[in-house]
PLY file of the C-alpha trace (Angstrom):
ply
format ascii 1.0
element vertex 124
property float x
property float y
property float z
element edge 123
property int vertex1
property int vertex2
end_header
-32.27 -14.81 -8.01
-31.48 -15.59 -4.61
-33.34 -13.58 -2.76
-30.51 -11.78 -0.84
-30.16 -8.44 -3.01
-31.25 -6.05 0.70
-28.62 -7.92 2.39
-26.40 -7.59 -0.13
-27.10 -3.47 -1.05
-27.17 -3.51 3.23
-23.58 -4.83 3.08
-22.36 -3.32 -0.02
-23.61 0.54 1.53
-21.70 0.23 4.82
-18.70 -0.39 3.23
-19.43 2.49 0.79
-19.59 4.57 4.35
-16.24 3.20 5.36
-14.70 4.47 2.48
-15.77 7.51 2.72
-14.93 7.98 6.02
-11.18 7.06 4.94
-11.50 9.70 2.12
-13.64 12.55 3.61
-13.51 12.22 7.56
-10.96 10.68 10.06
-9.23 8.62 8.21
-5.53 10.45 7.23
-4.31 9.15 4.36
-0.91 8.67 2.39
-0.48 8.35 -1.35
2.62 6.71 -3.28
2.61 6.19 -6.93
4.81 3.63 -8.47
5.65 4.49 -12.40
5.76 2.15 -14.83
8.59 -0.08 -13.62
6.62 -2.34 -11.46
5.23 -3.99 -14.39
8.60 -5.47 -15.36
9.78 -6.02 -11.73
6.05 -7.10 -10.01
7.50 -4.99 -7.16
5.90 -2.27 -5.12
8.75 0.23 -3.52
8.03 1.68 0.04
10.83 3.58 1.60
11.14 3.02 5.05
14.69 5.06 5.84
15.94 8.16 4.23
19.66 8.97 5.35
19.32 6.41 7.90
16.38 8.19 9.48
12.75 6.50 9.59
10.94 8.45 6.48
7.70 6.56 4.66
5.92 3.92 5.62
8.00 4.24 8.74
7.06 7.74 10.05
3.95 8.19 8.52
1.12 9.70 10.55
-1.17 8.30 8.14
-3.84 5.92 9.04
-4.16 4.73 5.40
-1.42 4.01 3.04
-2.33 3.84 -1.04
-0.10 2.82 -3.54
-0.82 3.79 -7.08
0.22 1.51 -9.48
0.67 4.02 -13.09
1.47 3.34 -16.27
1.69 5.84 -19.22
0.67 8.68 -16.51
-2.61 6.89 -15.93
-3.85 4.95 -12.85
-3.73 1.31 -13.47
-4.33 0.24 -10.14
-4.32 1.05 -6.35
-3.74 -0.83 -3.29
-4.65 0.33 -0.25
-3.87 -0.83 3.32
-4.24 0.43 6.78
-0.71 1.63 8.05
-0.45 -0.72 10.97
-1.42 -3.78 8.87
1.05 -2.75 6.04
3.82 -2.38 8.33
3.28 -5.82 10.19
3.30 -7.32 6.32
6.52 -5.39 5.64
8.21 -6.94 8.88
6.77 -10.40 8.20
7.70 -10.40 4.23
11.43 -9.34 5.05
11.56 -11.83 7.84
10.28 -14.60 5.72
12.68 -13.33 2.89
9.05 -12.84 0.36
10.56 -9.01 0.18
13.79 -7.25 0.14
15.78 -4.04 1.72
17.79 -2.02 -0.99
19.49 1.15 -1.32
18.36 3.49 -4.18
16.46 6.83 -4.50
18.05 9.84 -5.56
21.87 9.42 -4.66
21.11 6.45 -2.85
20.28 8.12 0.17
17.17 5.76 1.07
16.14 2.35 2.50
13.68 0.78 0.49
11.52 -2.43 0.86
10.55 -4.28 -2.40
7.69 -6.16 -1.76
6.13 -8.54 -4.32
2.85 -7.16 -5.84
1.43 -10.50 -6.12
2.53 -11.64 -2.41
1.96 -8.41 -0.64
-2.21 -9.17 -0.54
-1.56 -12.92 0.65
0.02 -12.19 4.00
-1.81 -11.31 6.65
0 1
1 2
2 3
3 4
4 5
5 6
6 7
7 8
8 9
9 10
10 11
11 12
12 13
13 14
14 15
15 16
16 17
17 18
18 19
19 20
20 21
21 22
22 23
23 24
24 25
25 26
26 27
27 28
28 29
29 30
30 31
31 32
32 33
33 34
34 35
35 36
36 37
37 38
38 39
39 40
40 41
41 42
42 43
43 44
44 45
45 46
46 47
47 48
48 49
49 50
50 51
51 52
52 53
53 54
54 55
55 56
56 57
57 58
58 59
59 60
60 61
61 62
62 63
63 64
64 65
65 66
66 67
67 68
68 69
69 70
70 71
71 72
72 73
73 74
74 75
75 76
76 77
77 78
78 79
79 80
80 81
81 82
82 83
83 84
84 85
85 86
86 87
87 88
88 89
89 90
90 91
91 92
92 93
93 94
94 95
95 96
96 97
97 98
98 99
99 100
100 101
101 102
102 103
103 104
104 105
105 106
106 107
107 108
108 109
109 110
110 111
111 112
112 113
113 114
114 115
115 116
116 117
117 118
118 119
119 120
120 121
121 122
122 123
């Protein structure tokens, strides 16, 4: 035992409170769910425009973006980002060629960014 239990406990409690504030307090959230295809492609898809107008991440008023990865109608995991940081990550990844913008969605009316799951958490 290292004797840091009290410090670790305090640190954990601070972040429990931060998460509680996100879900119960001032931290508005936007939740999107990826169905099974993410397992084959390795990507998450985030809409940026619909019929040429800002939508999805481009138009949300939420402070937090939660992207659920589901499989067989069950949650496998979820990624959570501050919206402003995610917007910056998306721009940077597209600029660096690490992500691409495609046309898709219902009747191909949406512009969607495909972000590799294994890279999105590595971009600061």
